N, C-alpha and C positions, 0 to 999 in steps of 0.2 A: 295584876298581870297583864304587863305590857308584851303585848306580842313582838311587834317591832324589834325589842333589844334583847331577842334570842339569839343565845350563841348559834354557829352554823359550821357544818364542816361539811368540806368540797366532797366529790365523788372520788378524786383520786386518794383524798386522805382518808376517806372511809374505806377505799378498798387497801388501801395499806393495812389499816385495822385489822380488817380481815386475814389478811394474809398473814399476819402477825401473830395473832391472837382471835381466832372468828370465837372462840366463847366469851370473850369479855366484850361485846358488842350485840346490840339486839337491835334490828331495822323494823319498824313498826309503821306500817302503812296505815294512816287514818281517816283513811276515803271510807268512801260507804263502799259492800262488797258488791255490787256492780261496777264499780268504777276499777278495784281492785281487780275484779274477773277480766275486766277487757285487757287491762298491762299492768303489772307488776313487779318488782326487783324479786326474783327468784327467790331469796331469802328472807324476804320478808313476811311478818304475821300482820295478819289484817285486824284491826281493834279501830273503828272508827273513833272521831275523836271527840263525840257525845258518848263513848262507852267507856273512856279512857279510866276515869275512878271507878265504876263498877267493877272493872277487870283487873286492877293493881295487882291480884295474886298470880297474874300470867307474867307479871314482869319480875325478872331474877333481881333481887338486891344486889348492889356492887356494880353492875352493868353498866357500860354505857349505853344509852340508848336512842338512837336516831329515827326521829319522826321522818317519814315522806310522807307527800302529795304528788300531785300530777307535775306541777312544776315549780315546786319548792315554793310556794307562794303561802299566805295566810291559814289554812288548816292546817299546818306542818309548824308554823310557828306558834300557833295557838297550843298544838297537842304540847310542843318542846314546854310552853309555858307553865302550863296545866301540869305536866310532870314535874318541871322542878318546884312548883308551887307544894306538890304531894310527896317531897321527899327527894326524889330522884335527881339531885345535884348535878350530875353529870350529861343529862338531857340535851340534845342538841336538833337542830331540823340541817336535814340535805338540802344545802346548796342546789338548786336547779332539778330536785326531785327526781322521781321517776323520769322523765323526760331524761335530763340531763344522763342519767345511770345507762341508760338504752343508749343513746348517745355516744359516752366512751366506749360502750361494750364494742360498737361497731368498729370504733378505731384501734379495737387492740388484734 
């Protein structure tokens, strides 16, 4: 698993996907519950990165999964890599993470 080579998606591209076909995308916040509680993307579900393998049943097959963390750093890259290894070929991480999402929301 090479976390640094995982595909990413920009906030604007994610917003477009969500506007066009919200049922085709699932945003998974891979941080710990306390971090998620402080600030998260409203549509994101919280599954910490270390729980992904045990909670695969919560992830719909055939859906693009976008992992998010605070700043789009290591944890969401690791989460995307783990999901790809587990058969979710379309998994990607959110570039800039939750911080970028909320900054973009402020511009709208």
